[in-house]
MMTF fields as JSON, N, C-alpha, C and O atoms, coordinates in Angstrom:
{
  "mmtfVersion": "1.0.0",
  "mmtfProducer": "UNKNOWN",
  "numBonds": 499,
  "numAtoms": 500,
  "numGroups": 125,
  "numChains": 1,
  "numModels": 1,
  "chainsPerModel": [1],
  "groupsPerChain": [125],
  "chainIdList": ["A"],
  "bondAtomList": [4, 2, 8, 6, 12, 10, 16, 14, 20, 18, 24, 22, 28, 26, 32, 30, 36, 34, 40, 38, 44, 42, 48, 46, 52, 50, 56, 54, 60, 58, 64, 62, 68, 66, 72, 70, 76, 74, 80, 78, 84, 82, 88, 86, 92, 90, 96, 94, 100, 98, 104, 102, 108, 106, 112, 110, 116, 114, 120, 118, 124, 122, 128, 126, 132, 130, 136, 134, 140, 138, 144, 142, 148, 146, 152, 150, 156, 154, 160, 158, 164, 162, 168, 166, 172, 170, 176, 174, 180, 178, 184, 182, 188, 186, 192, 190, 196, 194, 200, 198, 204, 202, 208, 206, 212, 210, 216, 214, 220, 218, 224, 222, 228, 226, 232, 230, 236, 234, 240, 238, 244, 242, 248, 246, 252, 250, 256, 254, 260, 258, 264, 262, 268, 266, 272, 270, 276, 274, 280, 278, 284, 282, 288, 286, 292, 290, 296, 294, 300, 298, 304, 302, 308, 306, 312, 310, 316, 314, 320, 318, 324, 322, 328, 326, 332, 330, 336, 334, 340, 338, 344, 342, 348, 346, 352, 350, 356, 354, 360, 358, 364, 362, 368, 366, 372, 370, 376, 374, 380, 378, 384, 382, 388, 386, 392, 390, 396, 394, 400, 398, 404, 402, 408, 406, 412, 410, 416, 414, 420, 418, 424, 422, 428, 426, 432, 430, 436, 434, 440, 438, 444, 442, 448, 446, 452, 450, 456, 454, 460, 458, 464, 462, 468, 466, 472, 470, 476, 474, 480, 478, 484, 482, 488, 486, 492, 490, 496, 494],
  "bondOrderList": [1, 1, 1, 1, 1, 1, 1, 1, 1, 1, 1, 1, 1, 1, 1, 1, 1, 1, 1, 1, 1, 1, 1, 1, 1, 1, 1, 1, 1, 1, 1, 1, 1, 1, 1, 1, 1, 1, 1, 1, 1, 1, 1, 1, 1, 1, 1, 1, 1, 1, 1, 1, 1, 1, 1, 1, 1, 1, 1, 1, 1, 1, 1, 1, 1, 1, 1, 1, 1, 1, 1, 1, 1, 1, 1, 1, 1, 1, 1, 1, 1, 1, 1, 1, 1, 1, 1, 1, 1, 1, 1, 1, 1, 1, 1, 1, 1, 1, 1, 1, 1, 1, 1, 1, 1, 1, 1, 1, 1, 1, 1, 1, 1, 1, 1, 1, 1, 1, 1, 1, 1, 1, 1, 1],
  "groupList": [{"groupName": "MET", "atomNameList": ["N", "CA", "C", "O"], "elementList": ["N", "C", "C", "O"], "formalChargeList": [0, 0, 0, 0], "bondAtomList": [1, 0, 2, 1, 3, 2], "bondOrderList": [1, 1, 2], "singleLetterCode": "M", "chemCompType": "L-PEPTIDE LINKING"}, {"groupName": "PRO", "atomNameList": ["N", "CA", "C", "O"], "elementList": ["N", "C", "C", "O"], "formalChargeList": [0, 0, 0, 0], "bondAtomList": [1, 0, 2, 1, 3, 2], "bondOrderList": [1, 1, 2], "singleLetterCode": "P", "chemCompType": "L-PEPTIDE LINKING"}, {"groupName": "ILE", "atomNameList": ["N", "CA", "C", "O"], "elementList": ["N", "C", "C", "O"], "formalChargeList": [0, 0, 0, 0], "bondAtomList": [1, 0, 2, 1, 3, 2], "bondOrderList": [1, 1, 2], "singleLetterCode": "I", "chemCompType": "L-PEPTIDE LINKING"}, {"groupName": "VAL", "atomNameList": ["N", "CA", "C", "O"], "elementList": ["N", "C", "C", "O"], "formalChargeList": [0, 0, 0, 0], "bondAtomList": [1, 0, 2, 1, 3, 2], "bondOrderList": [1, 1, 2], "singleLetterCode": "V", "chemCompType": "L-PEPTIDE LINKING"}, {"groupName": "SER", "atomNameList": ["N", "CA", "C", "O"], "elementList": ["N", "C", "C", "O"], "formalChargeList": [0, 0, 0, 0], "bondAtomList": [1, 0, 2, 1, 3, 2], "bondOrderList": [1, 1, 2], "singleLetterCode": "S", "chemCompType": "L-PEPTIDE LINKING"}, {"groupName": "LEU", "atomNameList": ["N", "CA", "C", "O"], "elementList": ["N", "C", "C", "O"], "formalChargeList": [0, 0, 0, 0], "bondAtomList": [1, 0, 2, 1, 3, 2], "bondOrderList": [1, 1, 2], "singleLetterCode": "L", "chemCompType": "L-PEPTIDE LINKING"}, {"groupName": "GLY", "atomNameList": ["N", "CA", "C", "O"], "elementList": ["N", "C", "C", "O"], "formalChargeList": [0, 0, 0, 0], "bondAtomList": [1, 0, 2, 1, 3, 2], "bondOrderList": [1, 1, 2], "singleLetterCode": "G", "chemCompType": "PEPTIDE LINKING"}, {"groupName": "ALA", "atomNameList": ["N", "CA", "C", "O"], "elementList": ["N", "C", "C", "O"], "formalChargeList": [0, 0, 0, 0], "bondAtomList": [1, 0, 2, 1, 3, 2], "bondOrderList": [1, 1, 2], "singleLetterCode": "A", "chemCompType": "L-PEPTIDE LINKING"}, {"groupName": "ARG", "atomNameList": ["N", "CA", "C", "O"], "elementList": ["N", "C", "C", "O"], "formalChargeList": [0, 0, 0, 0], "bondAtomList": [1, 0, 2, 1, 3, 2], "bondOrderList": [1, 1, 2], "singleLetterCode": "R", "chemCompType": "L-PEPTIDE LINKING"}, {"groupName": "GLU", "atomNameList": ["N", "CA", "C", "O"], "elementList": ["N", "C", "C", "O"], "formalChargeList": [0, 0, 0, 0], "bondAtomList": [1, 0, 2, 1, 3, 2], "bondOrderList": [1, 1, 2], "singleLetterCode": "E", "chemCompType": "L-PEPTIDE LINKING"}, {"groupName": "TYR", "atomNameList": ["N", "CA", "C", "O"], "elementList": ["N", "C", "C", "O"], "formalChargeList": [0, 0, 0, 0], "bondAtomList": [1, 0, 2, 1, 3, 2], "bondOrderList": [1, 1, 2], "singleLetterCode": "Y", "chemCompType": "L-PEPTIDE LINKING"}, {"groupName": "TRP", "atomNameList": ["N", "CA", "C", "O"], "elementList": ["N", "C", "C", "O"], "formalChargeList": [0, 0, 0, 0], "bondAtomList": [1, 0, 2, 1, 3, 2], "bondOrderList": [1, 1, 2], "singleLetterCode": "W", "chemCompType": "L-PEPTIDE LINKING"}, {"groupName": "PHE", "atomNameList": ["N", "CA", "C", "O"], "elementList": ["N", "C", "C", "O"], "formalChargeList": [0, 0, 0, 0], "bondAtomList": [1, 0, 2, 1, 3, 2], "bondOrderList": [1, 1, 2], "singleLetterCode": "F", "chemCompType": "L-PEPTIDE LINKING"}, {"groupName": "THR", "atomNameList": ["N", "CA", "C", "O"], "elementList": ["N", "C", "C", "O"], "formalChargeList": [0, 0, 0, 0], "bondAtomList": [1, 0, 2, 1, 3, 2], "bondOrderList": [1, 1, 2], "singleLetterCode": "T", "chemCompType": "L-PEPTIDE LINKING"}, {"groupName": "CYS", "atomNameList": ["N", "CA", "C", "O"], "elementList": ["N", "C", "C", "O"], "formalChargeList": [0, 0, 0, 0], "bondAtomList": [1, 0, 2, 1, 3, 2], "bondOrderList": [1, 1, 2], "singleLetterCode": "C", "chemCompType": "L-PEPTIDE LINKING"}, {"groupName": "GLN", "atomNameList": ["N", "CA", "C", "O"], "elementList": ["N", "C", "C", "O"], "formalChargeList": [0, 0, 0, 0], "bondAtomList": [1, 0, 2, 1, 3, 2], "bondOrderList": [1, 1, 2], "singleLetterCode": "Q", "chemCompType": "L-PEPTIDE LINKING"}, {"groupName": "LYS", "atomNameList": ["N", "CA", "C", "O"], "elementList": ["N", "C", "C", "O"], "formalChargeList": [0, 0, 0, 0], "bondAtomList": [1, 0, 2, 1, 3, 2], "bondOrderList": [1, 1, 2], "singleLetterCode": "K", "chemCompType": "L-PEPTIDE LINKING"}, {"groupName": "ASP", "atomNameList": ["N", "CA", "C", "O"], "elementList": ["N", "C", "C", "O"], "formalChargeList": [0, 0, 0, 0], "bondAtomList": [1, 0, 2, 1, 3, 2], "bondOrderList": [1, 1, 2], "singleLetterCode": "D", "chemCompType": "L-PEPTIDE LINKING"}],
  "groupTypeList": [0, 1, 2, 3, 3, 4, 2, 5, 6, 7, 5, 2, 7, 2, 5, 6, 5, 3, 6, 5, 3, 8, 1, 4, 4, 5, 7, 7, 3, 3, 9, 10, 11, 1, 7, 1, 8, 8, 12, 11, 4, 7, 3, 2, 3, 8, 5, 3, 3, 6, 13, 3, 12, 5, 12, 3, 7, 1, 12, 14, 8, 5, 1, 3, 3, 2, 15, 7, 12, 6, 2, 5, 6, 2, 4, 7, 7, 3, 3, 5, 12, 5, 5, 6, 16, 13, 8, 12, 17, 7, 5, 2, 7, 11, 11, 5, 15, 6, 4, 3, 8, 5, 8, 14, 4, 7, 3, 12, 7, 2, 7, 5, 6, 3, 5, 5, 7, 10, 7, 6, 7, 6, 7, 6, 7],
  "groupIdList": [1, 2, 3, 4, 5, 6, 7, 8, 9, 10, 11, 12, 13, 14, 15, 16, 17, 18, 19, 20, 21, 22, 23, 24, 25, 26, 27, 28, 29, 30, 31, 32, 33, 34, 35, 36, 37, 38, 39, 40, 41, 42, 43, 44, 45, 46, 47, 48, 49, 50, 51, 52, 53, 54, 55, 56, 57, 58, 59, 60, 61, 62, 63, 64, 65, 66, 67, 68, 69, 70, 71, 72, 73, 74, 75, 76, 77, 78, 79, 80, 81, 82, 83, 84, 85, 86, 87, 88, 89, 90, 91, 92, 93, 94, 95, 96, 97, 98, 99, 100, 101, 102, 103, 104, 105, 106, 107, 108, 109, 110, 111, 112, 113, 114, 115, 116, 117, 118, 119, 120, 121, 122, 123, 124, 125],
  "secStructList": [7, 6, 2, 2, 2, 2, 2, 2, 2, 2, 2, 2, 2, 2, 2, 2, 2, 2, 2, 2, 2, 7, 2, 2, 2, 2, 2, 2, 2, 2, 2, 2, 1, 7, 2, 2, 2, 2, 2, 2, 2, 2, 2, 2, 2, 2, 2, 2, 2, 2, 2, 2, 2, 2, 2, 2, 4, 4, 4, 1, 1, 1, 2, 2, 2, 2, 2, 2, 2, 2, 2, 2, 2, 2, 2, 2, 2, 2, 2, 2, 2, 2, 2, 2, 2, 2, 2, 2, 2, 2, 2, 2, 2, 2, 2, 2, 6, 7, 2, 2, 2, 2, 2, 2, 2, 2, 2, 2, 2, 2, 2, 2, 2, 2, 2, 2, 2, 2, 2, 6, 6, 7, 6, 6, 7],
  "xCoordList": [-78.317, -78.648, -79.431, -79.275, -80.256, -80.964, -80.031, -80.444, -78.765, -77.805, -77.647, -77.337, -77.861, -77.791, -78.841, -78.571, -80.031, -81.106, -80.722, -80.937, -80.156, -79.753, -78.637, -78.661, -77.672, -76.562, -77.08, -76.709, -77.93, -78.503, -79.318, -79.255, -80.08, -80.852, -79.966, -80.277, -78.864, -77.928, -77.333, -77.203, -76.967, -76.409, -77.428, -77.088, -78.673, -79.73, -79.937, -80.087, -79.945, -80.119, -78.953, -79.162, -77.739, -76.571, -76.659, -76.394, -77.032, -77.217, -78.309, -78.191, -79.364, -80.426, -79.925, -80.285, -79.099, -78.535, -77.667, -77.718, -76.866, -76.04, -76.934, -76.675, -77.99, -78.911, -79.656, -79.976, -79.933, -80.634, -79.722, -80.124, -78.5, -77.56, -76.913, -76.771, -76.524, -75.841, -76.428, -75.812, -77.602, -78.215, -77.343, -77.415, -76.527, -75.661, -74.624, -74.242, -74.17, -73.206, -73.853, -73.255, -75.072, -75.789, -76.054, -75.887, -76.465, -76.715, -75.432, -75.469, -74.304, -73.025, -72.657, -72.152, -72.902, -72.598, -73.472, -72.983, -74.763, -75.687, -75.334, -75.345, -75.024, -74.689, -73.362, -73.177, -72.44, -71.121, -71.196, -70.39, -72.16, -72.317, -72.757, -73.747, -72.053, -72.449, -73.868, -74.241, -74.649, -76.073, -76.36, -77.222, -75.694, -76.032, -75.764, -76.554, -74.66, -74.309, -75.287, -75.641, -75.718, -76.674, -78.0, -78.588, -78.463, -79.726, -79.633, -80.464, -78.629, -78.523, -78.227, -78.696, -77.468, -77.218, -78.516, -78.757, -79.346, -80.618, -81.509, -82.135, -81.568, -82.406, -81.861, -82.605, -80.572, -79.976, -79.98, -80.28, -79.652, -79.639, -81.035, -81.177, -82.054, -83.416, -83.82, -84.474, -83.436, -83.761, -83.055, -83.677, -81.778, -81.004, -81.482, -81.705, -81.639, -82.08, -83.481, -83.742, -84.372, -85.718, -85.701, -86.431, -84.881, -84.774, -84.182, -84.675, -83.137, -82.524, -83.542, -83.641, -84.288, -85.292, -86.328, -86.746, -86.738, -87.714, -87.145, -87.865, -85.87, -85.26, -84.998, -85.14, -84.62, -84.273, -85.451, -85.335, -86.563, -87.72, -88.149, -88.438, -88.205, -88.666, -87.788, -88.24, -86.563, -85.635, -85.567, -84.823, -86.33, -86.298, -87.361, -88.295, -87.199, -88.126, -89.494, -90.514, -89.53, -90.78, -90.836, -90.629, -91.111, -91.019, -91.979, -91.618, -93.187, -94.144, -93.66, -93.816, -93.081, -92.555, -91.405, -91.342, -90.506, -89.363, -89.828, -89.295, -90.817, -91.376, -91.996, -91.815, -92.724, -93.343, -92.28, -92.447, -91.186, -90.112, -89.412, -88.928, -89.355, -88.79, -89.624, -89.094, -90.93, -91.834, -91.773, -91.763, -91.733, -91.642, -90.341, -90.339, -89.238, -87.949, -87.934, -87.456, -88.456, -88.516, -89.455, -89.155, -90.585, -91.532, -90.901, -91.089, -90.148, -89.479, -88.449, -88.291, -87.753, -86.775, -87.467, -86.982, -88.605, -89.35, -89.868, -89.759, -90.43, -90.967, -89.856, -90.032, -88.711, -87.592, -87.137, -86.862, -87.059, -86.656, -87.628, -87.22, -88.929, -89.942, -89.948, -90.252, -89.613, -89.511, -88.41, -88.574, -87.306, -86.168, -85.223, -85.552, -84.054, -82.993, -83.36, -83.049, -84.001, -84.325, -85.276, -85.043, -86.34, -87.297, -86.694, -86.98, -85.859, -85.175, -84.277, -84.256, -83.541, -82.676, -83.499, -83.079, -84.67, -85.543, -86.044, -86.136, -86.36, -86.799, -85.684, -85.93, -84.477, -83.329, -83.081, -82.823, -83.156, -82.954, -84.002, -83.677, -85.249, -86.309, -86.032, -86.188, -85.623, -85.354, -84.201, -84.21, -83.208, -82.03, -82.251, -81.378, -83.394, -83.615, -83.678, -83.279, -84.154, -84.299, -83.882, -84.04, -83.344, -82.905, -84.095, -83.94, -85.273, -86.451, -86.794, -87.076, -86.77, -87.037, -86.004, -86.339, -84.757, -83.686, -83.849, -83.674, -84.182, -84.33, -85.552, -85.499, -86.635, -87.836, -87.537, -87.928, -86.853, -86.511, -85.479, -85.445, -84.639, -83.665, -84.358, -83.96, -85.386, -86.149, -86.792, -86.774, -87.358, -87.94, -86.87, -87.123, -85.685, -84.598, -84.155, -83.866, -84.101, -83.721, -84.742, -84.374, -86.023, -87.074, -87.035, -87.146, -86.88, -86.804, -85.585, -85.68, -84.451, -83.224, -83.338, -82.899, -83.923, -84.108, -85.055, -84.801, -86.143, -87.085, -86.395, -86.574, -85.617, -84.905, -83.872, -83.734, -83.158, -82.16, -82.841, -82.331, -83.974, -84.733, -85.275, -85.16, -85.858, -86.45, -85.406, -85.694, -84.22, -83.163, -82.462, -81.582, -82.838, -82.175, -82.447, -81.748, -83.427, -83.722, -84.972, -85.333, -85.623, -86.89, -86.69, -87.589, -85.552, -85.322, -84.716, -84.482, -84.457, -83.772, -84.7, -84.277],
  "yCoordList": [34.33, 35.167, 36.434, 37.455, 36.413, 37.639, 38.775, 39.933, 38.432, 39.474, 40.494, 41.657, 40.06, 40.977, 42.077, 43.245, 41.7, 42.672, 43.639, 44.845, 43.105, 43.96, 44.924, 46.098, 44.428, 45.29, 46.387, 47.552, 46.014, 47.004, 48.027, 49.224, 47.556, 48.46, 49.446, 50.634, 48.942, 49.819, 50.86, 52.026, 50.451, 51.396, 52.466, 53.643, 52.049, 53.013, 53.995, 55.195, 53.497, 54.378, 55.368, 56.541, 54.9, 55.792, 56.874, 58.044, 56.487, 57.487, 58.483, 59.678, 57.985, 58.861, 59.857, 61.034, 59.382, 60.285, 61.363, 62.528, 60.963, 61.947, 62.973, 64.174, 62.498, 63.407, 64.323, 65.457, 63.849, 64.67, 65.749, 66.903, 65.364, 66.292, 67.227, 68.423, 66.683, 67.47, 67.167, 66.446, 67.699, 67.406, 67.822, 67.217, 68.843, 69.277, 68.215, 68.088, 67.459, 66.374, 65.268, 64.756, 64.9, 63.877, 64.348, 63.582, 65.595, 66.152, 66.167, 65.886, 66.49, 66.532, 65.148, 65.027, 64.118, 62.756, 62.39, 61.832, 62.704, 62.371, 63.16, 62.604, 64.435, 65.266, 64.863, 65.01, 64.355, 63.966, 62.746, 62.598, 61.882, 60.646, 60.958, 61.666, 60.451, 60.731, 60.229, 59.133, 61.037, 60.769, 59.392, 58.688, 58.967, 57.64, 56.511, 55.575, 56.611, 55.585, 55.621, 54.578, 56.803, 56.962, 56.279, 55.608, 56.45, 55.84, 54.322, 53.658, 53.771, 52.317, 51.708, 50.609, 52.391, 51.896, 51.836, 50.874, 52.86, 52.891, 51.727, 51.085, 51.456, 50.363, 49.014, 48.191, 48.794, 47.495, 47.228, 46.114, 48.236, 48.04, 47.688, 46.787, 48.37, 48.054, 46.646, 45.937, 46.245, 44.902, 43.829, 42.846, 44.015, 43.035, 42.978, 41.892, 44.133, 44.156, 43.561, 42.799, 43.898, 43.336, 41.821, 41.132, 41.302, 39.858, 39.182, 38.145, 39.767, 39.213, 39.21, 38.231, 40.288, 40.35, 39.237, 38.647, 38.95, 37.879, 36.517, 35.685, 36.292, 35.01, 34.859, 33.76, 35.936, 35.815, 36.083, 35.862, 36.545, 36.892, 35.777, 36.068, 34.52, 33.47, 33.304, 32.757, 33.761, 33.594, 34.817, 34.818, 35.84, 37.097, 37.126, 36.324, 38.053, 38.237, 38.701, 38.312, 39.522, 40.034, 39.652, 40.504, 38.39, 37.929, 38.634, 38.896, 38.944, 39.603, 41.005, 41.449, 41.688, 43.041, 42.98, 43.789, 42.027, 41.91, 41.496, 41.98, 40.604, 40.246, 41.468, 41.678, 42.269, 43.475, 44.428, 45.003, 44.602, 45.472, 44.87, 45.604, 43.545, 42.898, 43.175, 43.525, 43.016, 43.301, 44.781, 45.137, 45.639, 47.078, 47.441, 48.289, 46.803, 47.075, 46.685, 47.442, 45.509, 45.052, 45.951, 46.312, 46.31, 47.213, 48.568, 49.152, 49.073, 50.369, 50.313, 51.28, 49.196, 49.045, 49.106, 49.76, 48.423, 48.426, 49.83, 50.293, 50.508, 51.857, 52.819, 53.613, 52.754, 53.629, 53.36, 54.29, 52.088, 51.742, 52.321, 52.856, 52.206, 52.743, 54.271, 54.867, 54.91, 56.378, 56.858, 57.839, 56.168, 56.535, 57.493, 58.083, 57.629, 58.436, 59.911, 60.546, 60.465, 61.897, 62.251, 63.215, 61.478, 61.752, 61.465, 62.163, 60.433, 60.121, 61.289, 61.681, 61.839, 62.989, 64.192, 64.926, 64.393, 65.491, 65.269, 66.212, 64.041, 63.71, 63.951, 64.497, 63.558, 63.785, 65.286, 65.749, 66.042, 67.499, 68.137, 69.019, 67.704, 68.233, 67.895, 68.747, 66.66, 66.203, 66.981, 67.245, 67.348, 68.042, 69.541, 70.214, 70.078, 71.526, 72.097, 73.243, 71.358, 71.937, 70.998, 69.781, 71.582, 70.748, 70.153, 69.141, 70.757, 70.198, 68.837, 67.889, 68.738, 67.455, 66.418, 65.271, 66.83, 65.911, 65.444, 64.263, 66.371, 65.999, 65.111, 64.18, 65.385, 64.531, 63.118, 62.141, 63.008, 61.675, 61.013, 59.788, 61.812, 61.26, 60.648, 59.585, 61.316, 60.764, 59.44, 58.471, 59.406, 58.167, 57.081, 55.927, 57.433, 56.463, 55.913, 54.722, 56.765, 56.3, 55.282, 54.214, 55.617, 54.702, 53.387, 52.315, 53.456, 52.263, 51.423, 50.202, 52.075, 51.365, 50.645, 49.503, 51.302, 50.673, 49.478, 48.424, 49.638, 48.533, 47.349, 46.209, 47.602, 46.527, 45.86, 44.637, 46.649, 46.076, 45.171, 44.093, 45.591, 44.77, 43.511, 42.414, 43.663, 42.531, 41.508, 40.312, 41.949, 41.031, 40.334, 39.504, 40.659, 40.069, 38.567, 37.866, 38.062, 36.635, 36.285, 36.956, 35.235, 34.816, 34.288, 34.401, 33.723, 33.132, 34.085, 33.706, 35.314, 36.262, 36.853, 37.666],
  "zCoordList": [25.948, 24.814, 25.202, 24.531, 26.245, 26.614, 27.04, 27.113, 27.319, 27.698, 26.576, 26.833, 25.322, 24.18, 24.34, 24.061, 24.788, 24.989, 26.115, 26.0, 27.202, 28.322, 27.924, 28.293, 27.178, 26.741, 25.808, 25.948, 24.866, 23.961, 24.748, 24.468, 25.728, 26.571, 27.323, 27.415, 27.856, 28.572, 27.635, 28.008, 26.415, 25.441, 25.05, 24.925, 24.86, 24.517, 25.658, 25.424, 26.899, 28.06, 28.175, 28.487, 27.925, 27.992, 26.917, 27.191, 25.695, 24.634, 25.013, 24.744, 25.635, 26.102, 27.139, 27.106, 28.054, 29.066, 28.431, 28.827, 27.439, 26.729, 26.047, 26.12, 25.381, 24.702, 25.658, 25.304, 26.856, 27.842, 28.416, 28.563, 28.734, 29.357, 28.339, 28.592, 27.198, 26.158, 24.792, 24.007, 24.49, 23.19, 22.007, 20.938, 22.194, 21.095, 20.746, 19.583, 21.724, 21.462, 20.645, 19.698, 21.01, 20.26, 18.835, 17.886, 18.681, 17.351, 16.519, 15.321, 17.143, 16.416, 15.884, 14.768, 16.666, 16.221, 15.027, 14.045, 15.11, 14.019, 12.758, 11.66, 12.9, 11.743, 11.111, 9.903, 11.924, 11.418, 10.505, 9.586, 10.763, 10.0, 8.576, 8.392, 7.558, 6.163, 5.879, 6.297, 5.167, 4.946, 4.333, 4.858, 3.26, 2.706, 3.703, 3.823, 4.402, 5.388, 6.559, 7.109, 6.933, 8.033, 7.694, 8.541, 6.467, 6.043, 6.07, 6.691, 5.401, 5.327, 6.692, 6.989, 7.512, 8.872, 9.671, 10.4, 9.533, 10.255, 9.832, 10.675, 8.543, 8.044, 8.518, 9.051, 8.322, 8.642, 10.143, 10.571, 10.945, 12.399, 12.903, 13.73, 12.428, 12.855, 12.449, 13.214, 11.26, 10.767, 11.6, 12.002, 11.856, 12.625, 14.075, 14.611, 14.711, 16.111, 16.244, 17.175, 15.334, 15.368, 15.248, 15.962, 14.359, 14.178, 15.413, 15.856, 15.959, 17.178, 18.321, 19.061, 18.466, 19.529, 19.382, 20.378, 18.168, 17.964, 18.374, 18.926, 18.109, 18.457, 19.954, 20.491, 20.636, 22.053, 22.985, 24.19, 22.468, 23.298, 24.251, 25.412, 23.818, 24.742, 25.985, 26.991, 25.925, 27.034, 27.949, 28.929, 27.636, 28.382, 29.471, 29.475, 30.377, 31.479, 30.988, 31.556, 29.949, 29.381, 27.902, 27.037, 27.607, 26.213, 25.258, 24.111, 25.708, 24.812, 24.449, 23.311, 25.411, 25.162, 24.154, 23.228, 24.336, 23.427, 22.033, 21.035, 21.955, 20.648, 19.976, 18.777, 20.745, 20.192, 19.661, 18.585, 20.404, 19.929, 18.713, 17.851, 18.638, 17.458, 16.219, 15.164, 16.357, 15.235, 14.874, 13.695, 15.888, 15.658, 14.94, 14.047, 15.326, 14.687, 13.225, 12.38, 12.922, 11.523, 10.722, 9.583, 11.316, 10.638, 10.378, 9.31, 11.357, 11.188, 10.067, 9.323, 9.942, 8.858, 7.505, 6.582, 7.39, 6.129, 5.815, 4.68, 6.818, 6.616, 6.208, 5.284, 6.893, 6.522, 5.098, 4.34, 4.74, 3.382, 2.359, 1.328, 2.663, 1.743, 1.711, 0.678, 2.838, 2.853, 1.925, 1.199, 1.955, 1.119, 1.822, 2.851, 1.245, 1.845, 1.944, 2.951, 0.946, 0.943, 2.08, 2.809, 2.231, 3.31, 4.68, 5.652, 4.746, 5.998, 6.409, 7.576, 5.451, 5.742, 6.205, 7.1, 5.595, 6.021, 7.448, 8.234, 7.769, 9.135, 10.135, 11.21, 9.806, 10.688, 10.852, 11.963, 9.767, 9.842, 10.749, 11.544, 10.638, 11.501, 12.955, 13.829, 13.224, 14.591, 15.223, 16.425, 14.409, 14.925, 15.131, 15.679, 14.705, 14.763, 16.175, 16.381, 17.129, 18.454, 19.564, 19.462, 20.631, 21.745, 22.498, 23.18, 22.389, 23.061, 22.459, 23.191, 21.128, 20.469, 20.873, 21.167, 20.883, 21.259, 22.699, 23.002, 23.577, 24.991, 25.217, 26.02, 24.527, 24.648, 24.154, 24.792, 23.035, 22.54, 23.449, 23.556, 24.103, 25.041, 26.259, 26.735, 26.755, 27.887, 27.474, 28.233, 26.273, 25.761, 25.644, 25.992, 25.16, 25.006, 26.356, 26.478, 27.361, 28.698, 29.2, 29.688, 29.079, 29.537, 28.761, 29.357, 27.454, 26.629, 27.0, 27.122, 27.177, 27.535, 28.867, 28.996, 29.856, 31.168, 31.047, 31.63, 30.295, 30.093, 29.418, 29.845, 28.381, 27.689, 28.594, 28.585, 29.362, 30.279, 31.297, 31.604, 31.817, 32.767, 32.086, 32.632, 30.909, 30.193, 29.798, 29.767, 29.5, 29.077, 30.217, 29.989, 31.445, 32.598, 32.685, 33.417, 31.971, 31.935, 32.708, 33.675, 32.273, 32.89, 34.293, 35.127, 34.568, 35.887, 36.89, 38.037, 36.483, 37.376, 38.397, 39.219]
}
């Protein structure tokens, strides 16, 4: 089951690399996604990933880290839901305004993805 964490980590790192090398491509994907679907996808994905992380954490190499990300994911889903679609759209518009913001978040995504891939490798690895 920890392989789910490693796969998700690899996907996050790859998205981060795309955002670092070609921030305009990442922005185009985000802008192409219809706003209502983008909001609900963000909430649901965070809720599901956070829950999965809480369940698989004991089997991971860094269980406390994965538990923390699980709690953070569920908390982020609740906060986004409480913010609402309008504020979420404003946040996305602000984030998409400059390639510096995109590249900074891409570096963070790469680091997070590598950490998750390592943590999901399993406790016995």
